[in-house]
A tleap script that builds the chain and sets N, CA, C and O, in Angstrom:
source leaprc.protein.ff14SB
mol = sequence {
  NMET TRP LEU ARG ASP ASP GLY GLY ALA LEU
  VAL LEU THR LEU HIE ILE GLN PRO ALA ALA
  LYS LYS THR GLU VAL VAL GLY VAL HIE GLY
  ASP ALA LEU LYS ILE ARG LEU ALA ALA PRO
  PRO VAL ASP GLY LYS ALA ASN ALA ALA LEU
  ILE LYS PHE ILE ALA ALA GLN LEU GLY VAL
  SER LYS ASN SER VAL THR LEU ILE SER GLY
  ASP THR ALA ARG ALA LYS ARG LEU ARG VAL
  VAL GLY VAL ASP MET SER ALA VAL ARG GLN
  GLN LEU SER LEU GLY CSER
}
set mol.1.N position { 4.383 -12.619 -5.986 }
set mol.1.CA position { 3.310 -11.900 -5.616 }
set mol.1.C position { 3.079 -10.770 -4.921 }
set mol.1.O position { 3.266 -10.918 -3.713 }
set mol.2.N position { 2.724 -9.650 -5.268 }
set mol.2.CA position { 2.187 -8.614 -4.366 }
set mol.2.C position { 1.023 -8.285 -3.724 }
set mol.2.O position { 0.976 -7.402 -2.868 }
set mol.3.N position { -0.237 -9.152 -4.195 }
set mol.3.CA position { -1.201 -9.376 -3.554 }
set mol.3.C position { -1.647 -10.727 -3.350 }
set mol.3.O position { -1.636 -11.689 -4.119 }
set mol.4.N position { -2.029 -10.615 -2.200 }
set mol.4.CA position { -2.689 -11.745 -1.575 }
set mol.4.C position { -3.918 -12.186 -1.054 }
set mol.4.O position { -4.097 -11.602 0.015 }
set mol.5.N position { -4.958 -13.034 -1.345 }
set mol.5.CA position { -5.908 -13.108 -0.620 }
set mol.5.C position { -5.427 -13.759 0.963 }
set mol.5.O position { -4.630 -14.671 1.183 }
set mol.6.N position { -6.218 -12.937 1.939 }
set mol.6.CA position { -5.453 -13.835 3.280 }
set mol.6.C position { -7.397 -14.254 4.088 }
set mol.6.O position { -7.903 -13.858 5.138 }
set mol.7.N position { -7.853 -15.011 3.184 }
set mol.7.CA position { -9.322 -15.323 4.044 }
set mol.7.C position { -10.078 -14.093 4.304 }
set mol.7.O position { -9.876 -13.764 5.473 }
set mol.8.N position { -10.867 -13.270 3.702 }
set mol.8.CA position { -11.608 -12.195 3.538 }
set mol.8.C position { -10.954 -11.050 3.814 }
set mol.8.O position { -11.693 -10.253 4.392 }
set mol.9.N position { -9.682 -10.586 3.600 }
set mol.9.CA position { -9.118 -9.613 3.739 }
set mol.9.C position { -7.787 -10.047 2.409 }
set mol.9.O position { -7.345 -11.159 2.118 }
set mol.10.N position { -7.483 -8.855 1.906 }
set mol.10.CA position { -6.472 -8.887 0.872 }
set mol.10.C position { -4.904 -8.137 1.885 }
set mol.10.O position { -4.877 -7.212 2.697 }
set mol.11.N position { -3.905 -8.938 1.417 }
set mol.11.CA position { -2.607 -8.589 1.851 }
set mol.11.C position { -1.648 -7.930 0.626 }
set mol.11.O position { -1.349 -8.656 -0.323 }
set mol.12.N position { -1.189 -6.571 0.676 }
set mol.12.CA position { -0.530 -6.351 -0.063 }
set mol.12.C position { 1.148 -5.913 0.449 }
set mol.12.O position { 1.697 -5.123 1.216 }
set mol.13.N position { 1.467 -6.873 -0.420 }
set mol.13.CA position { 3.501 -6.187 0.084 }
set mol.13.C position { 3.774 -5.429 -0.858 }
set mol.13.O position { 3.579 -5.596 -2.062 }
set mol.14.N position { 4.407 -4.255 -0.108 }
set mol.14.CA position { 4.732 -3.122 -0.713 }
set mol.14.C position { 6.437 -3.003 -0.122 }
set mol.14.O position { 6.966 -3.514 0.865 }
set mol.15.N position { 7.207 -1.749 -1.613 }
set mol.15.CA position { 8.560 -1.566 -1.479 }
set mol.15.C position { 8.105 -0.117 -1.588 }
set mol.15.O position { 7.360 0.199 -2.515 }
set mol.16.N position { 8.562 0.895 -0.578 }
set mol.16.CA position { 8.163 2.370 -0.024 }
set mol.16.C position { 9.589 3.475 0.101 }
set mol.16.O position { 10.532 3.406 0.889 }
set mol.17.N position { 9.344 4.380 -0.884 }
set mol.17.CA position { 9.960 5.029 -1.199 }
set mol.17.C position { 9.576 6.681 -0.620 }
set mol.17.O position { 8.768 7.517 -1.023 }
set mol.18.N position { 10.536 6.677 0.468 }
set mol.18.CA position { 9.793 7.916 1.286 }
set mol.18.C position { 10.150 9.384 0.878 }
set mol.18.O position { 11.268 9.609 0.416 }
set mol.19.N position { 9.452 10.152 0.996 }
set mol.19.CA position { 10.440 11.506 1.067 }
set mol.19.C position { 10.562 12.014 -0.778 }
set mol.19.O position { 11.294 12.930 -1.153 }
set mol.20.N position { 9.724 11.227 -1.663 }
set mol.20.CA position { 9.585 11.370 -2.828 }
set mol.20.C position { 8.881 12.769 -3.081 }
set mol.20.O position { 8.140 13.355 -2.292 }
set mol.21.N position { 9.277 13.191 -4.377 }
set mol.21.CA position { 8.501 14.501 -5.148 }
set mol.21.C position { 7.133 14.602 -4.823 }
set mol.21.O position { 6.515 15.571 -4.383 }
set mol.22.N position { 6.633 13.130 -5.182 }
set mol.22.CA position { 4.756 12.957 -4.947 }
set mol.22.C position { 4.218 11.421 -4.738 }
set mol.22.O position { 4.920 10.442 -4.992 }
set mol.23.N position { 2.993 11.350 -4.285 }
set mol.23.CA position { 3.011 10.274 -4.024 }
set mol.23.C position { 2.317 9.972 -4.999 }
set mol.23.O position { 1.499 10.652 -5.618 }
set mol.24.N position { 2.854 8.287 -5.225 }
set mol.24.CA position { 2.212 7.473 -6.336 }
set mol.24.C position { 2.763 6.313 -6.497 }
set mol.24.O position { 3.871 6.066 -6.020 }
set mol.25.N position { 2.051 5.424 -7.203 }
set mol.25.CA position { 2.855 4.111 -7.353 }
set mol.25.C position { 3.183 3.905 -8.885 }
set mol.25.O position { 2.679 4.462 -9.861 }
set mol.26.N position { 4.263 2.859 -8.809 }
set mol.26.CA position { 5.342 3.032 -9.537 }
set mol.26.C position { 4.828 2.102 -10.395 }
set mol.26.O position { 4.334 2.339 -11.497 }
set mol.27.N position { 4.953 1.051 -9.872 }
set mol.27.CA position { 4.798 -0.246 -10.379 }
set mol.27.C position { 5.408 -1.642 -9.773 }
set mol.27.O position { 5.853 -1.401 -8.651 }
set mol.28.N position { 5.512 -2.459 -9.985 }
set mol.28.CA position { 6.240 -3.871 -9.240 }
set mol.28.C position { 7.767 -3.722 -9.359 }
set mol.28.O position { 8.297 -3.121 -10.293 }
set mol.29.N position { 8.376 -4.254 -8.445 }
set mol.29.CA position { 9.611 -4.054 -7.412 }
set mol.29.C position { 9.782 -5.087 -7.142 }
set mol.29.O position { 9.361 -5.344 -6.014 }
set mol.30.N position { 10.424 -6.244 -7.869 }
set mol.30.CA position { 10.496 -7.809 -7.441 }
set mol.30.C position { 9.070 -8.010 -7.195 }
set mol.30.O position { 8.200 -7.684 -8.003 }
set mol.31.N position { 8.817 -8.630 -5.903 }
set mol.31.CA position { 7.592 -9.405 -5.384 }
set mol.31.C position { 6.605 -8.283 -4.870 }
set mol.31.O position { 5.554 -8.501 -4.267 }
set mol.32.N position { 7.197 -6.853 -5.261 }
set mol.32.CA position { 6.437 -5.780 -4.249 }
set mol.32.C position { 5.775 -4.664 -5.147 }
set mol.32.O position { 6.058 -4.386 -6.312 }
set mol.33.N position { 4.877 -4.124 -4.371 }
set mol.33.CA position { 4.469 -3.348 -5.667 }
set mol.33.C position { 5.175 -1.960 -4.929 }
set mol.33.O position { 4.806 -1.708 -3.782 }
set mol.34.N position { 6.054 -1.180 -5.495 }
set mol.34.CA position { 6.832 -0.132 -5.489 }
set mol.34.C position { 5.888 1.357 -5.412 }
set mol.34.O position { 5.225 1.874 -6.312 }
set mol.35.N position { 6.105 1.832 -3.954 }
set mol.35.CA position { 5.196 3.193 -3.884 }
set mol.35.C position { 6.127 4.221 -3.353 }
set mol.35.O position { 7.017 4.121 -2.508 }
set mol.36.N position { 5.714 5.218 -4.040 }
set mol.36.CA position { 6.407 6.645 -3.492 }
set mol.36.C position { 5.795 7.605 -2.888 }
set mol.36.O position { 4.652 7.993 -3.127 }
set mol.37.N position { 6.763 8.142 -1.844 }
set mol.37.CA position { 5.170 8.836 -1.193 }
set mol.37.C position { 6.105 10.258 -0.777 }
set mol.37.O position { 7.323 10.319 -0.615 }
set mol.38.N position { 5.133 11.306 -0.673 }
set mol.38.CA position { 6.096 12.684 -0.297 }
set mol.38.C position { 6.297 12.611 0.810 }
set mol.38.O position { 7.000 13.539 1.210 }
set mol.39.N position { 5.960 11.807 1.665 }
set mol.39.CA position { 5.559 12.503 3.483 }
set mol.39.C position { 7.554 11.830 3.566 }
set mol.39.O position { 8.153 11.008 2.873 }
set mol.40.N position { 8.057 12.821 4.926 }
set mol.40.CA position { 8.864 11.835 5.042 }
set mol.40.C position { 8.889 10.879 6.036 }
set mol.40.O position { 7.940 10.820 6.818 }
set mol.41.N position { 10.239 9.780 6.176 }
set mol.41.CA position { 9.822 8.587 7.073 }
set mol.41.C position { 10.233 9.086 8.283 }
set mol.41.O position { 11.296 8.664 8.737 }
set mol.42.N position { 9.505 10.023 8.989 }
set mol.42.CA position { 9.947 10.705 10.594 }
set mol.42.C position { 8.629 10.356 11.026 }
set mol.42.O position { 7.614 10.455 10.335 }
set mol.43.N position { 8.731 9.728 12.820 }
set mol.43.CA position { 7.769 9.853 13.399 }
set mol.43.C position { 6.529 9.400 12.941 }
set mol.43.O position { 5.570 10.038 13.377 }
set mol.44.N position { 6.238 8.311 12.048 }
set mol.44.CA position { 5.312 7.556 11.612 }
set mol.44.C position { 4.714 8.347 10.793 }
set mol.44.O position { 3.531 8.005 10.769 }
set mol.45.N position { 4.896 9.236 10.098 }
set mol.45.CA position { 4.160 10.131 9.207 }
set mol.45.C position { 4.431 8.903 7.869 }
set mol.45.O position { 3.394 8.413 7.422 }
set mol.46.N position { 5.429 8.539 7.404 }
set mol.46.CA position { 5.197 8.000 5.784 }
set mol.46.C position { 4.146 6.750 6.007 }
set mol.46.O position { 3.250 6.220 5.350 }
set mol.47.N position { 4.543 6.635 6.850 }
set mol.47.CA position { 3.339 5.287 7.185 }
set mol.47.C position { 1.667 5.806 7.565 }
set mol.47.O position { 0.674 5.132 7.291 }
set mol.48.N position { 1.649 6.827 8.085 }
set mol.48.CA position { 0.287 7.464 8.242 }
set mol.48.C position { -0.057 7.823 6.771 }
set mol.48.O position { -1.132 7.330 6.429 }
set mol.49.N position { 0.415 8.371 6.046 }
set mol.49.CA position { 0.515 8.877 4.703 }
set mol.49.C position { 0.266 7.594 3.391 }
set mol.49.O position { 0.030 7.874 2.216 }
set mol.50.N position { 0.355 6.586 3.788 }
set mol.50.CA position { 0.652 5.222 3.046 }
set mol.50.C position { -0.648 4.941 3.294 }
set mol.50.O position { -1.373 4.838 2.305 }
set mol.51.N position { -1.290 4.739 4.739 }
set mol.51.CA position { -2.497 4.315 4.715 }
set mol.51.C position { -3.618 5.377 4.371 }
set mol.51.O position { -4.838 5.212 4.405 }
set mol.52.N position { -3.112 6.175 4.131 }
set mol.52.CA position { -4.468 7.255 4.076 }
set mol.52.C position { -4.419 7.497 2.540 }
set mol.52.O position { -5.415 8.002 2.020 }
set mol.53.N position { -3.036 7.088 1.552 }
set mol.53.CA position { -3.151 7.036 0.195 }
set mol.53.C position { -3.940 5.705 -0.264 }
set mol.53.O position { -4.869 5.821 -1.063 }
set mol.54.N position { -3.474 4.113 0.371 }
set mol.54.CA position { -4.167 3.189 -0.096 }
set mol.54.C position { -5.217 2.995 -0.085 }
set mol.54.O position { -5.723 2.368 -1.016 }
set mol.55.N position { -6.060 3.510 1.098 }
set mol.55.CA position { -7.223 3.570 1.184 }
set mol.55.C position { -8.064 4.722 0.158 }
set mol.55.O position { -9.123 4.432 -0.398 }
set mol.56.N position { -7.464 5.915 0.038 }
set mol.56.CA position { -8.096 6.426 -0.797 }
set mol.56.C position { -8.153 6.043 -2.104 }
set mol.56.O position { -9.240 6.312 -2.615 }
set mol.57.N position { -7.221 5.408 -2.962 }
set mol.57.CA position { -7.002 4.612 -4.254 }
set mol.57.C position { -7.849 3.329 -4.247 }
set mol.57.O position { -8.133 2.865 -5.351 }
set mol.58.N position { -8.219 2.796 -3.321 }
set mol.58.CA position { -9.187 1.823 -3.303 }
set mol.58.C position { -10.873 2.145 -2.955 }
set mol.58.O position { -11.913 1.607 -3.337 }
set mol.59.N position { -10.585 3.268 -2.060 }
set mol.59.CA position { -11.985 3.862 -2.191 }
set mol.59.C position { -12.407 2.976 -0.357 }
set mol.59.O position { -13.567 2.569 -0.312 }
set mol.60.N position { -11.880 2.818 0.465 }
set mol.60.CA position { -12.348 2.392 1.492 }
set mol.60.C position { -12.249 3.508 2.417 }
set mol.60.O position { -12.335 4.696 2.107 }
set mol.61.N position { -11.983 2.835 4.055 }
set mol.61.CA position { -11.737 3.906 5.243 }
set mol.61.C position { -10.365 3.529 5.841 }
set mol.61.O position { -9.753 2.465 5.748 }
set mol.62.N position { -10.047 4.647 6.463 }
set mol.62.CA position { -8.195 4.437 6.656 }
set mol.62.C position { -8.484 3.201 7.575 }
set mol.62.O position { -7.640 2.334 7.348 }
set mol.63.N position { -9.532 2.759 8.691 }
set mol.63.CA position { -9.642 1.695 9.135 }
set mol.63.C position { -9.538 0.595 8.983 }
set mol.63.O position { -9.205 -0.236 9.829 }
set mol.64.N position { -9.989 0.307 7.135 }
set mol.64.CA position { -9.982 -0.705 6.487 }
set mol.64.C position { -8.553 -1.255 6.320 }
set mol.64.O position { -8.399 -2.468 6.180 }
set mol.65.N position { -7.218 -0.189 6.332 }
set mol.65.CA position { -5.978 -0.251 5.660 }
set mol.65.C position { -5.214 -0.950 7.598 }
set mol.65.O position { -5.797 -0.636 8.636 }
set mol.66.N position { -4.600 -1.376 7.599 }
set mol.66.CA position { -3.542 -1.727 8.618 }
set mol.66.C position { -2.508 -2.333 8.250 }
set mol.66.O position { -2.469 -3.284 7.470 }
set mol.67.N position { -1.183 -1.566 9.055 }
set mol.67.CA position { -0.021 -2.119 8.385 }
set mol.67.C position { 0.466 -3.180 9.437 }
set mol.67.O position { 0.480 -2.951 10.647 }
set mol.68.N position { 0.809 -4.192 8.945 }
set mol.68.CA position { 1.048 -5.820 9.559 }
set mol.68.C position { 2.599 -5.736 9.889 }
set mol.68.O position { 3.115 -6.079 10.953 }
set mol.69.N position { 3.262 -5.202 8.748 }
set mol.69.CA position { 4.859 -5.426 9.282 }
set mol.69.C position { 5.439 -4.459 8.654 }
set mol.69.O position { 4.712 -3.802 7.908 }
set mol.70.N position { 6.702 -4.125 8.741 }
set mol.70.CA position { 7.524 -3.125 8.164 }
set mol.70.C position { 7.238 -1.658 9.051 }
set mol.70.O position { 6.990 -0.623 8.432 }
set mol.71.N position { 7.281 -1.674 10.136 }
set mol.71.CA position { 6.857 0.008 10.512 }
set mol.71.C position { 7.857 0.623 10.176 }
set mol.71.O position { 7.678 1.601 9.450 }
set mol.72.N position { 9.413 0.225 10.629 }
set mol.72.CA position { 9.936 1.180 9.955 }
set mol.72.C position { 10.947 0.735 9.270 }
set mol.72.O position { 12.134 0.944 9.522 }
set mol.73.N position { 10.369 -0.077 8.119 }
set mol.73.CA position { 11.527 -0.370 6.883 }
set mol.73.C position { 10.927 -0.470 5.831 }
set mol.73.O position { 9.973 -1.245 5.897 }
set mol.74.N position { 11.125 0.096 4.670 }
set mol.74.CA position { 10.879 0.367 3.111 }
set mol.74.C position { 9.607 -1.069 3.017 }
set mol.74.O position { 8.418 -0.886 2.757 }
set mol.75.N position { 10.264 -2.488 3.309 }
set mol.75.CA position { 9.339 -2.934 3.121 }
set mol.75.C position { 8.046 -3.237 4.046 }
set mol.75.O position { 8.073 -3.137 5.273 }
set mol.76.N position { 7.054 -3.574 3.390 }
set mol.76.CA position { 5.602 -3.050 4.653 }
set mol.76.C position { 4.723 -3.943 3.798 }
set mol.76.O position { 4.671 -3.880 2.570 }
set mol.77.N position { 4.153 -4.638 4.433 }
set mol.77.CA position { 2.577 -5.371 4.437 }
set mol.77.C position { 1.828 -4.808 5.220 }
set mol.77.O position { 2.137 -4.268 6.282 }
set mol.78.N position { 0.548 -4.924 4.623 }
set mol.78.CA position { -0.808 -3.677 4.407 }
set mol.78.C position { -1.704 -5.071 4.228 }
set mol.78.O position { -1.569 -5.962 3.390 }
set mol.79.N position { -2.876 -4.914 5.549 }
set mol.79.CA position { -4.252 -5.681 5.327 }
set mol.79.C position { -5.114 -4.780 5.195 }
set mol.79.O position { -5.424 -3.814 5.892 }
set mol.80.N position { -5.629 -5.356 3.823 }
set mol.80.CA position { -6.969 -4.425 3.308 }
set mol.80.C position { -8.008 -5.367 3.393 }
set mol.80.O position { -7.965 -6.439 2.790 }
set mol.81.N position { -9.378 -4.851 4.454 }
set mol.81.CA position { -10.702 -5.657 4.055 }
set mol.81.C position { -11.759 -4.884 3.355 }
set mol.81.O position { -11.724 -3.668 3.543 }
set mol.82.N position { -12.505 -5.259 2.738 }
set mol.82.CA position { -13.933 -4.260 2.008 }
set mol.82.C position { -13.199 -4.190 0.804 }
set mol.82.O position { -13.095 -3.045 0.365 }
set mol.83.N position { -12.707 -5.004 0.200 }
set mol.83.CA position { -12.376 -4.954 -1.465 }
set mol.83.C position { -11.555 -6.370 -2.026 }
set mol.83.O position { -11.085 -7.288 -1.355 }
set mol.84.N position { -11.572 -6.173 -3.563 }
set mol.84.CA position { -12.014 -7.661 -3.985 }
set mol.84.C position { -10.559 -7.317 -4.970 }
set mol.84.O position { -10.296 -6.197 -5.409 }
set mol.85.N position { -9.623 -8.693 -5.208 }
set mol.85.CA position { -8.476 -8.597 -5.822 }
set mol.85.C position { -8.415 -7.912 -7.000 }
set mol.85.O position { -7.530 -7.090 -7.238 }
set mol.86.N position { -9.526 -8.268 -7.953 }
set mol.86.CA position { -9.773 -7.242 -9.339 }
set mol.86.C position { -9.862 -5.591 -9.016 }
set mol.86.O position { -9.256 -4.692 -9.600 }
set mol.87.N position { -10.913 -5.469 -7.778 }
set mol.87.CA position { -10.672 -3.920 -7.416 }
set mol.87.C position { -9.559 -3.026 -7.347 }
set mol.87.O position { -9.355 -1.955 -7.919 }
set mol.88.N position { -8.610 -3.942 -6.207 }
set mol.88.CA position { -7.607 -3.479 -6.142 }
set mol.88.C position { -6.348 -3.439 -7.265 }
set mol.88.O position { -5.625 -2.444 -7.213 }
set mol.89.N position { -6.120 -4.219 -8.032 }
set mol.89.CA position { -5.687 -4.121 -9.332 }
set mol.89.C position { -5.675 -3.439 -10.473 }
set mol.89.O position { -4.805 -3.147 -11.294 }
set mol.90.N position { -7.393 -3.143 -10.302 }
set mol.90.CA position { -7.718 -2.020 -11.862 }
set mol.90.C position { -7.564 -0.521 -10.386 }
set mol.90.O position { -6.960 0.492 -10.741 }
set mol.91.N position { -7.998 -0.550 -9.246 }
set mol.91.CA position { -7.376 1.060 -8.885 }
set mol.91.C position { -6.009 1.282 -8.719 }
set mol.91.O position { -5.619 2.449 -8.680 }
set mol.92.N position { -5.213 0.363 -8.613 }
set mol.92.CA position { -3.934 0.875 -8.545 }
set mol.92.C position { -3.161 0.600 -9.899 }
set mol.92.O position { -1.947 0.418 -9.999 }
set mol.93.N position { -4.109 0.605 -10.938 }
set mol.93.CA position { -3.679 0.609 -12.543 }
set mol.93.C position { -2.452 -0.052 -12.873 }
set mol.93.O position { -1.485 0.427 -13.465 }
set mol.94.N position { -2.643 -1.499 -12.308 }
set mol.94.CA position { -1.650 -2.220 -12.859 }
set mol.94.C position { -2.111 -3.778 -13.627 }
set mol.94.O position { -1.302 -4.649 -13.946 }
set mol.95.N position { -3.419 -3.842 -13.793 }
set mol.95.CA position { -3.711 -4.693 -14.485 }
set mol.95.C position { -3.956 -6.231 -14.301 }
set mol.95.O position { -4.939 -6.900 -14.622 }
set mol.96.N position { -2.758 -6.611 -13.678 }
set mol.96.CA position { -2.357 -7.977 -12.928 }
set mol.96.C position { -1.814 -7.790 -12.040 }
set mol.96.O position { -1.429 -8.728 -11.342 }
savepdb mol mol.pdb
quit
């Protein structure tokens, strides 16, 4: 499951495709949510773009989104505070 409760915060397991044509949520990829990022995987630009995109999609500040693993990998985990599970599912347009 790509989304789980972690005691007051949510953890998103993501599969990232950097340097895509546009930034968008693609769907489920195995146990992860696949996201295409327009930013290149250079000098942390993709990670910064990912945090900005997720924060905007969920209506939280960038400070509410933390990269907890996968700094240089396509497989990443983000910790998000200030939202509930149903809101995340709805905002990322996946339903469940």
